Every structure is written in structure tokens, then in C-alpha cells.
PABASE-712261 format. One record per atom (N, C-alpha, C): residue in three letters; y, z, x. Coordinates in steps of 0.05 Angstrom, whole numbers, padded with zeros to 5 digits, always signed. Layout:
<atoms>
alaYZX...
</atoms>
This chain:
<atoms>
met+01430+04913+04142met+01454+04900+04139met+01483+04918+04150asn+01499+04917+04158asn+01524+04935+04161asn+01541+04926+04137ala+01552+04945+04130ala+01571+04936+04111ala+01602+04936+04120pro+01611+04918+04105pro+01644+04911+04122pro+01659+04938+04121ile+01674+04935+04140ile+01689+04965+04139ile+01720+04954+04123met+01720+04980+04103met+01744+04977+04085met+01766+04988+04095glu+01793+04980+04093glu+01816+04993+04102glu+01829+05001+04081asn+01833+05030+04080asn+01852+05038+04058asn+01832+05044+04036val+01805+05053+04044val+01787+05071+04026val+01786+05096+04033thr+01793+05108+04003thr+01791+05138+04003thr+01769+05148+03990gly+01753+05139+03986gly+01725+05152+03977gly+01709+05125+03961pro+01697+05126+03942pro+01675+05109+03927pro+01688+05092+03921thr+01718+05093+03913thr+01726+05066+03900thr+01756+05055+03919tyr+01765+05034+03905tyr+01794+05025+03924tyr+01809+05027+03910arg+01825+05020+03924arg+01850+05034+03916arg+01861+05008+03893pro+01871+05014+03870pro+01882+04991+03857pro+01903+04971+03869pro+01904+04944+03867pro+01924+04933+03876pro+01954+04941+03862pro+01977+04940+03885pro+02000+04941+03871pro+02010+04928+03847leu+02030+04949+03828leu+02039+04935+03804leu+02046+04907+03809asn+02066+04901+03830asn+02073+04874+03827asn+02054+04854+03840gly+02031+04861+03843gly+02009+04838+03847gly+01994+04835+03826leu+01998+04842+03799leu+01983+04832+03773leu+01995+04806+03763ala+01974+04796+03756ala+01983+04766+03739ala+02013+04771+03717pro+02030+04751+03720pro+02051+04752+03698pro+02048+04758+03678val+02025+04747+03666val+02009+04752+03640val+02006+04785+03632leu+01995+04798+03656leu+01986+04821+03648leu+02010+04840+03648asp+02035+04838+03668asp+02054+04851+03670asp+02076+04843+03642arg+02065+04823+03627arg+02084+04819+03602arg+02068+04838+03581asn+02041+04832+03581asn+02027+04854+03567asn+02030+04881+03567ile+02033+04888+03592ile+02036+04922+03597ile+02071+04921+03585ala+02088+04902+03595ala+02117+04909+03579ala+02117+04911+03547ala+02094+04890+03537ala+02101+04898+03511ala+02088+04911+03499leu+02065+04925+03510leu+02056+04947+03491leu+02074+04979+03500gln+02084+04974+03522gln+02100+05002+03520gln+02132+04995+03506gln+02136+04974+03498gln+02155+04977+03478gln+02145+04981+03452arg+02119+04966+03451arg+02112+04982+03423arg+02109+05006+03415arg+02096+05017+03438arg+02097+05048+03442arg+02118+05063+03437ala+02138+05053+03447ala+02168+05065+03447ala+02179+05061+03414ala+02176+05032+03410ala+02188+05028+03383ala+02171+05049+03361glu+02146+05052+03360glu+02133+05077+03342glu+02145+05100+03343glu+02149+05109+03364glu+02158+05136+03368glu+02188+05142+03360gln+02201+05124+03363gln+02229+05116+03352gln+02219+05117+03322ser+02205+05101+03306ser+02209+05099+03282ser+02193+05131+03268ala+02183+05144+03282ala+02171+05168+03274ala+02190+05186+03256ser+02184+05198+03235ser+02201+05218+03221ser+02208+05242+03234trp+02231+05254+03228trp+02242+05275+03240trp+02217+05293+03237gln+02208+05301+03218gln+02181+05322+03209gln+02160+05317+03235glu+02153+05289+03237glu+02134+05276+03258glu+02142+05284+03288arg+02167+05275+03288arg+02171+05291+03312arg+02167+05318+03325val+02186+05330+03303val+02181+05359+03307val+02157+05373+03312ser+02132+05360+03293ser+02102+05364+03294ser+02096+05364+03322asp+02106+05336+03334asp+02087+05331+03363asp+02101+05349+03384glu+02129+05357+03376glu+02140+05374+03405glu+02133+05401+03398ile+02128+05407+03376ile+02111+05439+03371ile+02085+05436+03392thr+02065+05412+03378thr+02040+05413+03385thr+02043+05409+03422lys+02049+05391+03428lys+02064+05393+03460lys+02068+05421+03478phe+02082+05431+03459phe+02088+05458+03473phe+02070+05478+03470thr+02057+05478+03444thr+02031+05499+03440thr+02007+05490+03457gly+02008+05468+03466gly+01980+05458+03486gly+01986+05464+03506ser+02010+05481+03518ser+02020+05477+03549ser+02019+05505+03556met+02014+05511+03583met+02005+05537+03599met+02030+05558+03591tyr+02055+05546+03583tyr+02072+05562+03581tyr+02066+05583+03558phe+02065+05561+03538phe+02057+05580+03515phe+02036+05601+03515val+02012+05599+03535val+01990+05607+03536val+02005+05638+03553phe+02025+05636+03568phe+02033+05658+03587phe+02049+05675+03562ile+02070+05654+03548ile+02085+05674+03530ile+02066+05688+03510his+02044+05680+03500his+02027+05702+03486his+02010+05719+03499leu+02011+05708+03531leu+01994+05736+03543leu+02017+05765+03549leu+02043+05753+03554leu+02062+05769+03556leu+02063+05783+03531ala+02069+05775+03511ala+02072+05786+03485ala+02050+05804+03473phe+02025+05790+03466phe+02008+05807+03456phe+02000+05831+03472gly+02001+05824+03496gly+01988+05840+03518gly+02007+05862+03524phe+02033+05859+03518phe+02056+05881+03519phe+02055+05888+03493trp+02048+05888+03466trp+02044+05891+03438trp+02019+05913+03442ile+01996+05902+03454ile+01971+05921+03446ile+01971+05946+03475val+01984+05937+03496val+01992+05963+03513val+02004+05978+03505ala+02026+05973+03488ala+02050+05989+03481ala+02036+06008+03456asn+02014+05994+03441asn+02018+06010+03418asn+01983+06022+03429leu+01976+06021+03450leu+01955+06042+03456leu+01964+06067+03474his+01990+06071+03470his+02005+06091+03478his+01998+06091+03511phe+02003+06069+03525phe+02000+06067+03551phe+02027+06061+03570ile+02053+06059+03543ile+02076+06061+03565ile+02094+06078+03551pro+02100+06101+03564pro+02114+06123+03560pro+02145+06120+03551gly+02150+06129+03530gly+02179+06125+03521gly+02180+06100+03493ile+02162+06087+03495ile+02162+06069+03474ile+02142+06071+03446pro+02159+06075+03429pro+02136+06083+03408pro+02121+06069+03396val+02096+06079+03383val+02078+06063+03374val+02084+06047+03348trp+02084+06027+03339trp+02092+06014+03318trp+02071+05997+03293asp+02049+05999+03311asp+02027+05984+03304asp+01991+05996+03309glu+01991+06016+03302glu+01969+06034+03321glu+01945+06018+03310ser+01940+06007+03287ser+01919+06002+03280ser+01917+05963+03291phe+01937+05954+03296phe+01939+05927+03297phe+01936+05908+03279val+01945+05919+03253val+01940+05901+03231val+01962+05879+03226ala+01992+05891+03235ala+02013+05868+03238ala+02006+05844+03262leu+01994+05853+03285leu+01986+05836+03306leu+01972+05820+03291ala+01950+05830+03279ala+01927+05809+03269ala+01942+05795+03247met+01952+05801+03237met+01972+05785+03217met+01989+05761+03225ile+02010+05767+03247ile+02023+05755+03259ile+02008+05724+03271ala+01986+05738+03292ala+01966+05717+03295ala+01954+05701+03283ser+01943+05712+03249ser+01938+05693+03234ser+01955+05671+03231val+01974+05680+03215val+02001+05662+03202val+02006+05645+03226glu+02011+05653+03250glu+02012+05631+03273glu+01995+05608+03272ala+01968+05621+03267ala+01939+05599+03275ala+01944+05585+03250ile+01946+05588+03223ile+01951+05573+03209ile+01974+05551+03210phe+01998+05558+03214phe+02022+05535+03223phe+02011+05521+03242leu+01999+05532+03269leu+01993+05511+03292leu+01966+05492+03283ser+01959+05504+03269ser+01932+05490+03266ser+01940+05458+03245thr+01963+05468+03225thr+01974+05452+03212thr+01990+05433+03229phe+02003+05436+03254phe+02013+05423+03267phe+02001+05404+03280val+01981+05414+03296val+01961+05400+03310val+01954+05383+03289leu+01938+05384+03266leu+01919+05359+03246leu+01948+05341+03244ile+01976+05348+03241ile+01995+05327+03234ile+01996+05307+03261ser+02002+05318+03284ser+01996+05305+03310ser+01974+05283+03310gln+01954+05303+03297gln+01926+05286+03308gln+01919+05255+03287asn+01930+05264+03262asn+01938+05245+03242asn+01947+05220+03252arg+01970+05227+03265arg+01987+05201+03279arg+01973+05190+03301met+01958+05208+03313met+01943+05196+03337met+01923+05177+03330ala+01910+05185+03306ala+01886+05173+03298ala+01896+05147+03281ala+01927+05150+03269ala+01927+05126+03259ala+01936+05107+03286ala+01948+05108+03305ala+01950+05098+03323ala+01929+05083+03341ala+01908+05100+03344ala+01879+05092+03354ala+01872+05073+03336asn+01867+05074+03311asn+01855+05053+03295asn+01873+05030+03292lys+01904+05030+03300lys+01914+05003+03301lys+01900+04991+03327arg+01898+05002+03346arg+01890+04996+03368arg+01868+04983+03374ala+01846+05000+03359ala+01822+04990+03353ala+01818+04960+03335asp+01836+04959+03314asp+01845+04938+03303asp+01852+04906+03317leu+01873+04918+03334leu+01884+04902+03359leu+01858+04887+03374asp+01841+04908+03386asp+01817+04905+03398asp+01796+04881+03390leu+01792+04889+03364leu+01773+04872+03345leu+01783+04848+03350gln+01811+04851+03340gln+01818+04816+03333gln+01814+04793+03359ile+01832+04817+03381ile+01822+04803+03407ile+01793+04793+03414ser+01775+04814+03410ser+01746+04801+03410ser+01738+04783+03391leu+01753+04782+03380leu+01741+04756+03353leu+01749+04729+03362leu+01775+04731+03374leu+01789+04710+03378leu+01772+04698+03407ala+01771+04716+03419ala+01752+04709+03444ala+01729+04693+03442glu+01708+04707+03425glu+01695+04700+03420glu+01694+04673+03409his+01708+04665+03386his+01713+04648+03367his+01718+04619+03393glu+01743+04630+03410glu+01746+04606+03430glu+01721+04601+03456leu+01707+04617+03463leu+01686+04621+03473leu+01662+04603+03459thr+01660+04600+03436thr+01641+04587+03427thr+01653+04558+03422lys+01677+04556+03421lys+01692+04522+03429lys+01687+04512+03447ile+01692+04530+03472ile+01684+04521+03495ile+01660+04516+03501ala+01641+04533+03493ala+01613+04521+03492ala+01599+04496+03479thr+01614+04497+03468thr+01614+04469+03447thr+01620+04441+03464leu+01649+04444+03469leu+01658+04431+03489leu+01643+04422+03512leu+01629+04437+03527leu+01615+04436+03549leu+01587+04425+03546ser+01572+04433+03526ser+01551+04421+03515ser+01553+04395+03508asp+01580+04390+03500asp+01587+04353+03491asp+01586+04343+03510met+01597+04348+03537met+01603+04334+03556met+01583+04337+03573ala+01562+04356+03575ala+01543+04347+03596ala+01526+04331+03576lys+01529+04330+03547lys+01506+04305+03541lys+01518+04283+03538gln+01544+04282+03540gln+01561+04256+03547gln+01547+04246+03577met+01552+04263+03598met+01543+04260+03628met+01517+04252+03631gly+01496+04263+03608gly+01465+04257+03620gly+01463+04283+03630ile+01470+04306+03633ile+01468+04328+03652ile+01444+04349+03630gln+01420+04355+03642gln+01400+04366+03630gln+01408+04401+03637thr+01406+04420+03620thr+01402+04447+03635thr+01386+04459+03628gly+01380+04481+03634gly+01363+04504+03624gly+01369+04514+03604val+01394+04520+03590val+01401+04532+03575val+01410+04515+03550ala+01396+04492+03545ala+01396+04470+03527ala+01392+04490+03496pro+01361+04499+03494pro+01353+04507+03472pro+01370+04536+03463glu+01386+04555+03478glu+01405+04575+03475glu+01426+04564+03463met+01436+04541+03481met+01462+04530+03468met+01467+04527+03437glu+01449+04517+03427glu+01456+04516+03392glu+01467+04544+03378glu+01452+04564+03389glu+01462+04587+03377glu+01490+04592+03384ile+01494+04589+03415ile+01516+04600+03426ile+01539+04586+03416lys+01535+04560+03410lys+01554+04542+03391lys+01561+04546+03370arg+01555+04566+03353arg+01557+04577+03328arg+01573+04600+03321asp+01594+04603+03312asp+01612+04622+03304asp+01601+04650+03288val+01607+04678+03300val+01594+04696+03293val+01604+04705+03270ser+01596+04711+03249ser+01609+04721+03226ser+01610+04752+03231pro+01636+04769+03235pro+01636+04797+03237pro+01626+04810+03207asp+01628+04794+03192asp+01615+04812+03168asp+01582+04814+03170ala+01568+04792+03176ala+01541+04793+03175ala+01537+04815+03196val+01552+04816+03222val+01541+04834+03242val+01547+04869+03229leu+01568+04865+03221leu+01572+04897+03206leu+01546+04903+03186asp+01540+04877+03170asp+01523+04890+03153asp+01494+04901+03171glu+01485+04887+03183glu+01465+04884+03201glu+01468+04913+03215ile+01486+04921+03227ile+01485+04948+03236ile+01485+04969+03217glu+01500+04977+03192glu+01494+04989+03174glu+01472+04989+03161arg+01456+04965+03162arg+01425+04968+03147arg+01406+04977+03173ser+01411+04977+03203ser+01394+04986+03216ser+01398+05017+03219ser+01423+05028+03212ser+01423+05057+03214ser+01418+05069+03197asp+01408+05059+03176asp+01394+05070+03144asp+01379+05086+03154
</atoms>
């Protein structure tokens, strides 16, 4: 069987539809999420903003290049490879101390940024869970309605034995308890 010829295919996937082709509810949700993120960024304390900027810079290639140049010059100069420049740290103790102190501060800034990112991820996970629970509850009600309609119309289906289970709401606490029990 021949596969249909697809235009605009650039590999094993299709190009996504243009943004203006999305449903209005998706456009609204995207805008709401962008506004929420912007508000969260604005509500960050100045210390958190400074920490985020430092973390962003230290995670860049510019930071790597600066260190390559600075540490490289330090090492080359203190190995007597550059004539006319006096040696100031022949044993490299000062360089090791500077690198160690820098590492302490950088790791602290990274941890501060990671804590903020983890808090944001936890909020999104809570939102995902709430939406999933709401969708499950709504689907349960729809299944009940469809079952009642089929019964009213006298329609027999092959899923009747499963419908009674589907029509019951899921208890998140019971599911979590079972997950915890089975992982022990």
C-alpha cells in the first residue's frame, strides 16, 4: 500500500500548525500561563533575581571562556612561560583558593535557583494533578450519563460489566496508599 504524499514534511514528524490555527481556548491558556510566569518572575525578591542572573551567566559559554582565559593566563604566567611577567603564585595555592571560594558561592547560587525552579515545578505538578482529577471526575459523570441513556434507550453494549466500575469516582488517597504499599 502506498503512503500518501505529504507536503511540508521535513523528517519523521509533521510541522506543527501555525499558532493562530489553535483553538481559542488554547490561545487563552497559553496567554494565561505566560502572564502567570511573568507575574511570578516580577514577584521574586531582588536576592532571587540576582541569584538567577548569576546562575544564568555562570551557565553560559562566556563564563567558560572567561575562566579559560583567566585561569589559563594564571597558569601559563606562573609556569614562567611568559617573559617579563613576574611569578606571583608558583605553587598555585592562591589559584586553588580562589577557585574553591568561587565554587562555594556558585553552588549556593545554583541551589537557590534550583529551589525556586523546584517550587514552580511543584505548583505545576499540583495544577496537573488537580486538572487530571477534575477530568477523571467529569469523565465518570459522563460515563454515568451515557450508561443511563443507553439503559433508557434499551441499548445493550459489550462494556456493561465494566461500566459499573467506570461510573465510580477514583479516590486519590486510596490510589496513593496502594502505590506506597506496592513500592515497599
